[in-house]
Backbone and ligand atoms as CSV (ligand in chain L), in Angstrom:
chain,resi,resn,atom,element,x,y,z
A,1,MET,N,N,-31.575,-76.737,-36.135
A,1,MET,CA,C,-31.652,-75.675,-35.231
A,1,MET,C,C,-33.072,-75.176,-35.163
A,2,TYR,N,N,-33.193,-74.423,-33.899
A,2,TYR,CA,C,-34.458,-73.671,-33.757
A,2,TYR,C,C,-34.295,-72.222,-34.470
A,3,LYS,N,N,-35.477,-71.879,-35.007
A,3,LYS,CA,C,-35.598,-70.634,-35.614
A,3,LYS,C,C,-34.737,-69.396,-34.890
A,4,ASN,N,N,-35.077,-69.371,-33.600
A,4,ASN,CA,C,-34.649,-68.228,-32.914
A,4,ASN,C,C,-33.059,-68.198,-32.730
A,5,GLU,N,N,-32.603,-69.481,-32.721
A,5,GLU,CA,C,-30.925,-69.589,-32.577
A,5,GLU,C,C,-30.390,-69.145,-33.914
A,6,VAL,N,N,-31.058,-69.537,-34.981
A,6,VAL,CA,C,-30.616,-69.202,-36.523
A,6,VAL,C,C,-30.668,-67.667,-36.615
A,7,LYS,N,N,-31.795,-67.051,-36.270
A,7,LYS,CA,C,-32.007,-65.698,-36.398
A,7,LYS,C,C,-31.010,-64.845,-35.676
A,8,LYS,N,N,-30.636,-65.253,-34.403
A,8,LYS,CA,C,-29.795,-64.556,-33.732
A,8,LYS,C,C,-28.467,-64.319,-34.435
A,9,ILE,N,N,-27.921,-65.567,-34.847
A,9,ILE,CA,C,-26.626,-65.584,-35.670
A,9,ILE,C,C,-26.732,-64.757,-37.002
A,10,VAL,N,N,-27.921,-64.912,-37.706
A,10,VAL,CA,C,-28.086,-64.133,-38.816
A,10,VAL,C,C,-28.091,-62.632,-38.468
A,11,ASN,N,N,-28.560,-62.234,-37.612
A,11,ASN,CA,C,-28.722,-60.820,-37.260
A,11,ASN,C,C,-27.260,-60.425,-36.862
A,12,GLU,N,N,-26.392,-61.008,-36.453
A,12,GLU,CA,C,-25.126,-60.704,-36.005
A,12,GLU,C,C,-24.288,-60.752,-37.249
A,13,VAL,N,N,-24.306,-61.679,-38.314
A,13,VAL,CA,C,-23.344,-61.690,-39.292
A,13,VAL,C,C,-23.762,-61.143,-40.689
A,14,TYR,N,N,-25.008,-61.002,-40.755
A,14,TYR,CA,C,-25.674,-60.553,-42.157
A,14,TYR,C,C,-25.053,-59.190,-42.428
A,15,PRO,N,N,-25.294,-58.222,-41.453
A,15,PRO,CA,C,-24.882,-56.819,-41.752
A,15,PRO,C,C,-23.261,-56.795,-42.259
A,16,LEU,N,N,-22.476,-57.602,-41.673
A,16,LEU,CA,C,-21.093,-57.738,-41.878
A,16,LEU,C,C,-20.778,-58.335,-43.519
A,17,ILE,N,N,-21.610,-59.295,-43.747
A,17,ILE,CA,C,-21.613,-59.946,-45.021
A,17,ILE,C,C,-21.981,-58.884,-46.136
A,18,LYS,N,N,-23.047,-58.171,-45.650
A,18,LYS,CA,C,-23.551,-57.199,-46.881
A,18,LYS,C,C,-22.377,-56.024,-46.991
A,19,GLN,N,N,-21.738,-55.653,-45.929
A,19,GLN,CA,C,-20.888,-54.761,-46.196
A,19,GLN,C,C,-19.508,-55.189,-46.728
A,20,TYR,N,N,-19.216,-56.626,-46.588
A,20,TYR,CA,C,-18.052,-57.026,-46.986
A,20,TYR,C,C,-18.027,-57.198,-48.537
A,21,TYR,N,N,-19.172,-57.897,-48.906
A,21,TYR,CA,C,-19.361,-58.155,-50.448
A,21,TYR,C,C,-19.994,-56.985,-51.223
A,22,GLY,N,N,-20.583,-56.097,-50.565
A,22,GLY,CA,C,-21.082,-54.896,-51.235
A,22,GLY,C,C,-22.344,-55.083,-51.975
A,23,LYS,N,N,-22.828,-54.079,-52.831
A,23,LYS,CA,C,-24.090,-54.244,-53.524
A,23,LYS,C,C,-23.840,-54.923,-54.882
A,24,SER,N,N,-25.041,-55.367,-55.371
A,24,SER,CA,C,-25.088,-56.018,-56.611
A,24,SER,C,C,-25.189,-55.083,-57.778
A,25,LYS,N,N,-24.492,-55.308,-58.893
A,25,LYS,CA,C,-24.542,-54.476,-60.004
A,25,LYS,C,C,-26.025,-54.790,-60.869
A,26,PHE,N,N,-26.640,-55.924,-60.434
A,26,PHE,CA,C,-27.802,-56.465,-61.164
A,26,PHE,C,C,-29.144,-56.325,-60.358
A,27,ASN,N,N,-28.933,-56.182,-59.187
A,27,ASN,CA,C,-30.206,-56.125,-58.189
A,27,ASN,C,C,-30.055,-54.824,-57.426
A,28,SER,N,N,-31.206,-54.174,-57.150
A,28,SER,CA,C,-31.206,-52.944,-56.249
A,28,SER,C,C,-30.495,-53.197,-54.987
A,29,LYS,N,N,-31.487,-53.235,-54.016
A,29,LYS,CA,C,-30.760,-53.206,-52.608
A,29,LYS,C,C,-30.538,-54.668,-52.138
A,30,ALA,N,N,-29.960,-54.803,-51.124
A,30,ALA,CA,C,-29.517,-56.053,-50.556
A,30,ALA,C,C,-30.748,-56.891,-50.118
A,31,PRO,N,N,-30.648,-58.232,-50.369
A,31,PRO,CA,C,-31.936,-58.984,-50.051
A,31,PRO,C,C,-32.183,-58.955,-48.702
A,32,LYS,N,N,-33.548,-59.220,-48.530
A,32,LYS,CA,C,-33.941,-59.542,-47.137
A,32,LYS,C,C,-33.875,-61.016,-46.706
A,33,ILE,N,N,-33.793,-61.338,-45.524
A,33,ILE,CA,C,-33.719,-62.865,-45.098
A,33,ILE,C,C,-34.900,-63.202,-44.520
A,34,ASN,N,N,-35.478,-64.253,-44.928
A,34,ASN,CA,C,-36.689,-64.724,-44.372
A,34,ASN,C,C,-36.563,-66.375,-44.135
A,35,TYR,N,N,-37.421,-66.741,-43.111
A,35,TYR,CA,C,-37.207,-68.112,-42.513
A,35,TYR,C,C,-38.484,-68.892,-42.949
A,36,HIS,N,N,-38.209,-70.106,-43.139
A,36,HIS,CA,C,-39.272,-71.208,-43.250
A,36,HIS,C,C,-38.834,-72.440,-42.869
A,37,HIS,N,N,-39.656,-73.354,-42.506
A,37,HIS,CA,C,-39.135,-74.677,-42.067
A,37,HIS,C,C,-38.887,-75.720,-43.249
A,38,ASN,N,N,-39.526,-75.383,-44.361
A,38,ASN,CA,C,-39.196,-76.147,-45.605
A,38,ASN,C,C,-39.696,-75.656,-46.739
A,39,ILE,N,N,-38.905,-75.739,-47.678
A,39,ILE,CA,C,-39.333,-75.106,-49.174
A,39,ILE,C,C,-40.608,-75.654,-49.858
A,40,TYR,N,N,-40.901,-76.977,-49.732
A,40,TYR,CA,C,-41.993,-77.452,-50.254
A,40,TYR,C,C,-43.465,-76.937,-49.495
A,41,ALA,N,N,-43.087,-76.783,-48.137
A,41,ALA,CA,C,-44.253,-76.265,-47.452
A,41,ALA,C,C,-44.617,-74.778,-47.698
A,42,ARG,N,N,-43.401,-73.987,-47.988
A,42,ARG,CA,C,-43.359,-72.714,-48.333
A,42,ARG,C,C,-44.104,-72.579,-49.848
A,43,ILE,N,N,-43.829,-73.231,-50.633
A,43,ILE,CA,C,-44.272,-73.149,-51.862
A,43,ILE,C,C,-45.675,-73.663,-52.187
A,44,THR,N,N,-46.114,-74.722,-51.545
A,44,THR,CA,C,-47.462,-75.330,-51.512
A,44,THR,C,C,-48.415,-74.520,-50.519
A,45,GLY,N,N,-47.748,-74.072,-49.528
A,45,GLY,CA,C,-48.475,-73.351,-48.498
A,45,GLY,C,C,-49.180,-74.478,-47.603
A,46,ILE,N,N,-48.735,-75.843,-47.692
A,46,ILE,CA,C,-49.382,-76.758,-46.797
A,46,ILE,C,C,-48.252,-77.217,-45.954
A,47,ALA,N,N,-48.428,-77.019,-44.548
A,47,ALA,CA,C,-47.356,-77.174,-43.642
A,47,ALA,C,C,-46.593,-78.410,-43.628
A,48,GLU,N,N,-47.274,-79.500,-43.958
A,48,GLU,CA,C,-46.780,-80.845,-43.917
A,48,GLU,C,C,-46.069,-81.270,-45.205
A,49,ALA,N,N,-46.176,-80.421,-46.215
A,49,ALA,CA,C,-45.491,-80.932,-47.513
A,49,ALA,C,C,-44.180,-81.141,-47.374
A,50,GLU,N,N,-43.665,-82.314,-48.140
A,50,GLU,CA,C,-42.324,-82.557,-48.285
A,50,GLU,C,C,-41.930,-82.944,-49.622
A,51,GLY,N,N,-40.527,-82.938,-50.020
A,51,GLY,CA,C,-40.398,-83.342,-51.354
A,51,GLY,C,C,-38.882,-84.120,-51.182
A,52,ASP,N,N,-38.287,-84.325,-52.364
A,52,ASP,CA,C,-37.098,-85.332,-52.540
A,52,ASP,C,C,-35.944,-84.525,-52.119
A,53,CYS,N,N,-35.847,-83.331,-52.492
A,53,CYS,CA,C,-34.462,-82.767,-52.284
A,53,CYS,C,C,-34.767,-81.357,-51.562
A,54,SER,N,N,-34.534,-81.288,-50.396
A,54,SER,CA,C,-34.789,-80.210,-49.429
A,54,SER,C,C,-33.467,-79.356,-49.219
A,55,PRO,N,N,-33.526,-78.315,-49.950
A,55,PRO,CA,C,-32.333,-77.278,-49.931
A,55,PRO,C,C,-32.452,-76.592,-48.429
A,56,ALA,N,N,-31.140,-76.285,-47.936
A,56,ALA,CA,C,-31.064,-75.658,-46.727
A,56,ALA,C,C,-31.383,-73.984,-46.947
A,57,ALA,N,N,-31.303,-73.565,-48.297
A,57,ALA,CA,C,-31.670,-72.097,-48.336
A,57,ALA,C,C,-31.773,-71.959,-49.899
A,58,GLU,N,N,-32.261,-70.711,-50.208
A,58,GLU,CA,C,-32.221,-70.207,-51.666
A,58,GLU,C,C,-32.373,-68.807,-51.779
A,59,PHE,N,N,-31.889,-68.401,-52.834
A,59,PHE,CA,C,-32.197,-66.759,-53.158
A,59,PHE,C,C,-33.336,-66.777,-54.220
A,60,GLU,N,N,-34.212,-65.924,-53.835
A,60,GLU,CA,C,-35.521,-65.882,-54.675
A,60,GLU,C,C,-35.278,-64.531,-55.253
A,61,HIS,N,N,-35.058,-64.419,-56.670
A,61,HIS,CA,C,-34.677,-63.279,-57.408
A,61,HIS,C,C,-35.964,-62.387,-57.462
A,62,GLU,N,N,-37.288,-62.968,-57.614
A,62,GLU,CA,C,-38.429,-62.140,-57.759
A,62,GLU,C,C,-38.654,-61.238,-56.715
A,63,THR,N,N,-38.481,-61.848,-55.495
A,63,THR,CA,C,-38.855,-61.044,-54.149
A,63,THR,C,C,-37.562,-60.471,-53.525
A,64,ASN,N,N,-36.471,-60.684,-54.034
A,64,ASN,CA,C,-35.032,-60.298,-53.757
A,64,ASN,C,C,-34.888,-60.931,-52.066
A,65,THR,N,N,-35.236,-62.011,-52.097
A,65,THR,CA,C,-35.222,-62.655,-50.673
A,65,THR,C,C,-34.272,-63.834,-50.541
A,66,ILE,N,N,-33.589,-64.103,-49.433
A,66,ILE,CA,C,-32.843,-65.136,-49.088
A,66,ILE,C,C,-33.666,-65.964,-48.064
A,67,TRP,N,N,-34.141,-67.157,-48.548
A,67,TRP,CA,C,-34.732,-67.907,-47.641
A,67,TRP,C,C,-34.028,-68.992,-46.921
A,68,ILE,N,N,-34.077,-69.134,-45.690
A,68,ILE,CA,C,-33.262,-69.914,-44.957
A,68,ILE,C,C,-34.387,-70.921,-44.292
A,69,TYR,N,N,-34.074,-72.270,-44.597
A,69,TYR,CA,C,-34.968,-73.380,-44.222
A,69,TYR,C,C,-34.225,-73.916,-42.811
A,70,TYR,N,N,-34.583,-73.122,-41.824
A,70,TYR,CA,C,-33.763,-73.268,-40.449
A,70,TYR,C,C,-33.525,-74.654,-39.958
A,71,PRO,N,N,-34.548,-75.665,-40.090
A,71,PRO,CA,C,-34.223,-76.979,-39.587
A,71,PRO,C,C,-32.988,-77.658,-40.062
A,72,GLU,N,N,-32.681,-77.192,-41.496
A,72,GLU,CA,C,-31.570,-77.641,-42.033
A,72,GLU,C,C,-30.212,-77.200,-41.608
A,73,MET,N,N,-30.254,-76.049,-40.778
A,73,MET,CA,C,-28.923,-75.520,-40.163
A,73,MET,C,C,-28.452,-76.477,-39.134
A,74,LYS,N,N,-27.072,-76.619,-39.206
A,74,LYS,CA,C,-26.509,-77.625,-38.242
A,74,LYS,C,C,-25.625,-76.769,-37.050
A,75,ASN,N,N,-25.097,-75.593,-37.543
A,75,ASN,CA,C,-24.317,-74.766,-36.663
A,75,ASN,C,C,-24.112,-73.552,-37.249
A,76,GLU,N,N,-23.182,-72.691,-36.510
A,76,GLU,CA,C,-22.998,-71.386,-36.868
A,76,GLU,C,C,-22.145,-71.215,-38.253
A,77,GLN,N,N,-21.192,-72.207,-38.436
A,77,GLN,CA,C,-20.482,-72.145,-39.631
A,77,GLN,C,C,-21.426,-72.450,-40.919
A,78,ASP,N,N,-22.255,-73.492,-40.674
A,78,ASP,CA,C,-23.324,-73.632,-41.611
A,78,ASP,C,C,-24.043,-72.518,-42.216
A,79,ILE,N,N,-24.700,-71.635,-41.001
A,79,ILE,CA,C,-25.346,-70.528,-41.351
A,79,ILE,C,C,-24.595,-69.550,-42.053
A,80,ILE,N,N,-23.226,-69.217,-41.675
A,80,ILE,CA,C,-22.582,-68.138,-42.183
A,80,ILE,C,C,-22.306,-68.585,-43.664
A,81,GLN,N,N,-21.906,-69.730,-44.032
A,81,GLN,CA,C,-21.561,-70.359,-45.415
A,81,GLN,C,C,-22.807,-70.229,-46.148
A,82,THR,N,N,-24.142,-70.599,-45.601
A,82,THR,CA,C,-25.270,-70.449,-46.430
A,82,THR,C,C,-25.605,-68.988,-46.886
A,83,ILE,N,N,-25.514,-68.058,-45.868
A,83,ILE,CA,C,-25.830,-66.808,-46.230
A,83,ILE,C,C,-24.825,-66.188,-47.349
A,84,ILE,N,N,-23.478,-66.481,-47.143
A,84,ILE,CA,C,-22.546,-66.104,-48.176
A,84,ILE,C,C,-22.839,-66.634,-49.552
A,85,HIS,N,N,-23.264,-67.893,-49.569
A,85,HIS,CA,C,-23.574,-68.657,-50.874
A,85,HIS,C,C,-24.754,-67.950,-51.509
A,86,GLU,N,N,-25.679,-67.508,-50.726
A,86,GLU,CA,C,-26.971,-67.037,-51.385
A,86,GLU,C,C,-26.760,-65.670,-51.782
A,87,TYR,N,N,-25.894,-64.875,-50.757
A,87,TYR,CA,C,-25.583,-63.591,-51.157
A,87,TYR,C,C,-24.776,-63.414,-52.419
A,88,VAL,N,N,-23.849,-64.314,-52.657
A,88,VAL,CA,C,-23.278,-64.414,-53.905
A,88,VAL,C,C,-24.072,-64.526,-55.195
A,89,HIS,N,N,-25.322,-65.191,-55.044
A,89,HIS,CA,C,-26.284,-65.306,-56.109
A,89,HIS,C,C,-27.107,-63.953,-56.225
A,90,TYR,N,N,-27.222,-63.342,-55.197
A,90,TYR,CA,C,-27.631,-62.037,-55.394
A,90,TYR,C,C,-26.812,-60.991,-56.168
A,91,LEU,N,N,-25.549,-61.232,-56.043
A,91,LEU,CA,C,-24.642,-60.394,-56.842
A,91,LEU,C,C,-24.508,-60.846,-58.260
A,92,GLN,N,N,-24.779,-61.869,-58.564
A,92,GLN,CA,C,-24.625,-62.278,-59.885
A,92,GLN,C,C,-25.777,-62.048,-60.830
A,93,ASP,N,N,-25.632,-62.118,-62.228
A,93,ASP,CA,C,-26.569,-61.697,-63.180
A,93,ASP,C,C,-27.479,-62.782,-63.338
A,94,LYS,N,N,-28.861,-62.584,-63.003
A,94,LYS,CA,C,-29.702,-63.589,-63.274
A,94,LYS,C,C,-29.942,-63.983,-64.650
A,95,ASN,N,N,-29.867,-63.184,-65.576
A,95,ASN,CA,C,-30.008,-63.550,-67.038
A,95,ASN,C,C,-29.038,-64.377,-67.547
A,96,GLU,N,N,-27.816,-64.025,-66.957
A,96,GLU,CA,C,-26.485,-64.947,-67.414
A,96,GLU,C,C,-26.594,-66.368,-66.779
A,97,MET,N,N,-27.037,-66.425,-65.556
A,97,MET,CA,C,-27.239,-67.581,-64.825
A,97,MET,C,C,-28.175,-68.521,-65.680
A,98,LYS,N,N,-29.266,-68.077,-66.124
A,98,LYS,CA,C,-30.363,-68.601,-66.800
A,98,LYS,C,C,-29.768,-69.111,-68.301
A,99,ARG,N,N,-28.916,-68.313,-68.789
A,99,ARG,CA,C,-28.490,-68.480,-70.190
A,99,ARG,C,C,-27.476,-69.588,-70.095
A,100,LEU,N,N,-26.556,-69.726,-69.016
A,100,LEU,CA,C,-25.741,-70.780,-69.011
A,100,LEU,C,C,-26.317,-72.164,-68.694
A,101,TYR,N,N,-27.493,-72.120,-68.119
A,101,TYR,CA,C,-28.207,-73.313,-67.758
A,101,TYR,C,C,-28.786,-73.771,-69.250
A,102,ASP,N,N,-29.511,-72.957,-69.710
A,102,ASP,CA,C,-30.451,-73.126,-70.843
A,102,ASP,C,C,-29.640,-73.338,-72.184
A,103,GLU,N,N,-28.791,-72.489,-72.515
A,103,GLU,CA,C,-28.091,-72.524,-73.813
A,103,GLU,C,C,-26.638,-73.169,-73.912
A,104,GLU,N,N,-25.982,-73.102,-72.602
A,104,GLU,CA,C,-24.648,-73.777,-72.559
A,104,GLU,C,C,-24.722,-75.130,-71.944
A,105,GLY,N,N,-25.672,-75.512,-71.448
A,105,GLY,CA,C,-25.893,-76.937,-70.849
A,105,GLY,C,C,-25.236,-77.051,-69.547
A,106,TYR,N,N,-25.014,-76.093,-68.881
A,106,TYR,CA,C,-24.387,-76.324,-67.617
A,106,TYR,C,C,-25.387,-76.933,-66.576
A,107,GLU,N,N,-25.071,-77.790,-65.709
A,107,GLU,CA,C,-25.838,-78.169,-64.753
A,107,GLU,C,C,-25.458,-77.592,-63.224
A,108,TYR,N,N,-26.268,-78.074,-62.159
A,108,TYR,CA,C,-25.814,-77.490,-60.983
A,108,TYR,C,C,-24.538,-77.757,-60.406
A,109,ASN,N,N,-24.009,-79.044,-60.756
A,109,ASN,CA,C,-22.661,-79.315,-60.349
A,109,ASN,C,C,-21.538,-78.581,-61.170
A,110,ASN,N,N,-21.747,-78.130,-62.238
A,110,ASN,CA,C,-20.520,-77.573,-62.856
A,110,ASN,C,C,-20.975,-76.082,-63.292
A,111,HIS,N,N,-21.988,-75.528,-62.860
A,111,HIS,CA,C,-22.425,-74.183,-63.262
A,111,HIS,C,C,-21.410,-73.208,-62.736
A,112,PRO,N,N,-20.800,-72.311,-63.482
A,112,PRO,CA,C,-19.685,-71.386,-62.954
A,112,PRO,C,C,-20.241,-70.548,-61.933
A,113,PHE,N,N,-21.544,-70.146,-61.877
A,113,PHE,CA,C,-21.999,-69.325,-60.803
A,113,PHE,C,C,-22.202,-69.966,-59.500
A,114,GLU,N,N,-22.485,-71.336,-59.585
A,114,GLU,CA,C,-22.435,-72.049,-58.499
A,114,GLU,C,C,-21.180,-72.418,-57.877
A,115,LEU,N,N,-20.217,-72.602,-58.777
A,115,LEU,CA,C,-18.936,-72.822,-58.311
A,115,LEU,C,C,-18.321,-71.519,-57.716
A,116,GLU,N,N,-18.887,-70.444,-58.085
A,116,GLU,CA,C,-18.408,-69.179,-57.384
A,116,GLU,C,C,-19.066,-69.008,-56.134
A,117,ALA,N,N,-20.174,-69.233,-56.032
A,117,ALA,CA,C,-20.936,-69.261,-54.714
A,117,ALA,C,C,-20.218,-70.344,-53.704
A,118,ILE,N,N,-19.917,-71.496,-54.164
A,118,ILE,CA,C,-19.319,-72.359,-53.232
A,118,ILE,C,C,-18.019,-72.208,-52.710
A,119,LYS,N,N,-17.189,-71.514,-53.636
A,119,LYS,CA,C,-15.788,-70.934,-53.452
A,119,LYS,C,C,-15.958,-69.825,-52.309
A,120,ALA,N,N,-16.862,-68.933,-52.325
A,120,ALA,CA,C,-16.956,-67.932,-51.522
A,120,ALA,C,C,-17.308,-68.367,-50.064
A,121,GLU,N,N,-17.888,-69.497,-49.987
A,121,GLU,CA,C,-18.121,-70.126,-48.561
A,121,GLU,C,C,-16.833,-70.235,-47.751
A,122,SER,N,N,-15.728,-70.335,-48.417
A,122,SER,CA,C,-14.545,-70.724,-47.629
A,122,SER,C,C,-14.201,-69.182,-47.031
A,123,ASP,N,N,-14.737,-68.127,-47.139
A,123,ASP,CA,C,-14.573,-66.852,-46.418
A,123,ASP,C,C,-15.101,-66.997,-45.021
A,124,TRP,N,N,-15.821,-68.068,-44.789
A,124,TRP,CA,C,-16.790,-67.975,-43.585
A,124,TRP,C,C,-16.185,-67.627,-42.333
A,125,GLU,N,N,-14.880,-68.030,-42.218
A,125,GLU,CA,C,-14.178,-67.808,-40.833
A,125,GLU,C,C,-14.019,-66.257,-40.395
A,126,ILE,N,N,-13.980,-65.477,-41.475
A,126,ILE,CA,C,-13.781,-64.020,-41.160
A,126,ILE,C,C,-15.025,-63.382,-40.433
A,127,PHE,N,N,-16.221,-64.151,-40.435
A,127,PHE,CA,C,-17.300,-63.770,-39.933
A,127,PHE,C,C,-17.817,-64.368,-38.562
A,128,THR,N,N,-16.779,-65.262,-38.230
A,128,THR,CA,C,-16.903,-65.900,-36.766
A,128,THR,C,C,-16.780,-64.864,-35.703
A,129,PRO,N,N,-17.324,-65.082,-34.476
A,129,PRO,CA,C,-17.134,-64.012,-33.387
A,129,PRO,C,C,-15.834,-63.584,-33.137
A,130,SER,N,N,-14.786,-64.406,-33.197
A,130,SER,CA,C,-13.449,-63.990,-32.934
A,130,SER,C,C,-13.098,-63.084,-33.929
A,131,HIS,N,N,-13.521,-63.137,-35.250
A,131,HIS,CA,C,-12.977,-62.368,-36.359
A,131,HIS,C,C,-13.804,-61.263,-36.929
A,132,ARG,N,N,-15.087,-61.278,-36.156
A,132,ARG,CA,C,-16.089,-60.234,-36.830
A,132,ARG,C,C,-15.693,-58.883,-36.893
A,133,LEU,N,N,-14.645,-58.425,-36.149
A,133,LEU,CA,C,-14.217,-57.054,-36.275
A,133,LEU,C,C,-13.461,-56.809,-37.470
A,134,TYR,N,N,-12.789,-57.897,-37.824
A,134,TYR,CA,C,-11.760,-57.915,-38.811
A,134,TYR,C,C,-12.281,-57.422,-40.254
A,135,PRO,N,N,-13.394,-58.001,-40.689
A,135,PRO,CA,C,-13.789,-57.454,-42.056
A,135,PRO,C,C,-14.149,-55.958,-42.080
A,136,LEU,N,N,-14.729,-55.563,-40.896
A,136,LEU,CA,C,-15.186,-54.148,-40.992
A,136,LEU,C,C,-13.787,-53.284,-40.879
A,137,HIS,N,N,-12.819,-53.689,-40.255
A,137,HIS,CA,C,-11.629,-53.028,-40.119
A,137,HIS,C,C,-11.131,-52.944,-41.597
A,138,LYS,N,N,-10.998,-54.231,-42.326
A,138,LYS,CA,C,-10.408,-54.304,-43.607
A,138,LYS,C,C,-11.278,-53.367,-44.469
A,139,ILE,N,N,-12.584,-53.265,-44.400
A,139,ILE,CA,C,-13.373,-52.478,-45.392
A,139,ILE,C,C,-13.058,-51.063,-45.134
A,140,ASN,N,N,-13.041,-50.676,-43.822
A,140,ASN,CA,C,-12.812,-49.218,-43.452
A,140,ASN,C,C,-11.510,-48.811,-44.164
A,141,ASN,N,N,-10.426,-49.635,-44.132
A,141,ASN,CA,C,-9.178,-49.269,-44.605
A,141,ASN,C,C,-9.165,-49.087,-46.140
A,142,LYS,N,N,-10.079,-49.808,-46.658
A,142,LYS,CA,C,-9.949,-49.902,-48.247
A,142,LYS,C,C,-10.566,-48.398,-48.808
A,143,LYS,N,N,-11.330,-47.858,-47.953
A,143,LYS,CA,C,-12.011,-46.495,-48.328
A,143,LYS,C,C,-10.812,-45.405,-48.447
L,1,ZN,ZN,ZN,-26.285,-71.995,-55.222
């Protein structure tokens, strides 16, 4: 998808996602969302750089940024699921994430924090246009 198309959807759904999942206990404010065409190009600073496994997005703890690699986005569902996934990583404890990788031997495929983020993606439908009012309604009722 084009950057502008992705951005437009992000601007509509991200405020709802933030409100729905709330603030992290481990990080200060909600992450900002930033866009790039490719992770390798971003990291190396070389526009044409490519690599073997190109993720669609990532959460960068150091800068509290969700990076969206917009050419990887296929449709609105994809964008919503991507933001939810990375937002769940923002909610998680970075040190525990690392410990489970380094000391408990978990890998990407079975890491409990990854499984949690993947599971949350199934919430995506409540952030679609026809349901967008619903989470707000639900949140307001909880207070
Ligand atoms: Zn993940």
